[in-house]
Phi, psi and omega in degrees: 000134181252134177247129180244128176250127181208137178279136180240136180244134181251150173229159178272133178248203180304139176056028175080008180289145178269144177221154179282131181269150178295310180226156179291150176290141176293142179289134177289129178263131180251131179296146180292154178095181181235153179287132180301145182302320182294329176294318179293321178294320179297316178297321178296318180298317179295317180296315180296322177298321177296322178297320179291316181298323180282348180085010179289330176233139186291315185200186182292332176296318176296322176296319180299316178295318181297320183269359180059045175230167179285162179297319177298324179293321178296323177297318178299317180293315182292335178295343176297336177291346179278354179288155177301146183304321180290330176290318177301316179297318179299321179292321181293329185250031174296148179293154179296149180268120178273321177196168177085186182272155178282143182281329184242127179243159179299323181298324178296329186274350181299315180294324180292316182290341177284340178282133182277332184276121181295329178296316177296322178299315181297319180297315180292320180295327180299332178292331180281333183273000000 
């Protein structure tokens, strides 16, 4: 009697059927650390703004209900869209946090987003960086 040992990999096909895969899927590698909260909030603000622009949600009140937050909290999140584009980009691409506290918080950015002049925003933001 001959015994053959071989690893078999399955994938899901149409209607959930399993099929034998030719090769195993490469494992997704995840960078160490966590994405800063302010980066996630900035991405959420941009996404929510897109939902309103596309007409999927009527207004910020509808967004607040959809996200299960209060209307004032939704306003705080949406005010991140008032930041200068380069500040928004900097927030989105902050390095991952390996340990410790985050250097930039949403509360710090409230005063910056209230300023209408992008030059003033950049000057104030430079103090945090």
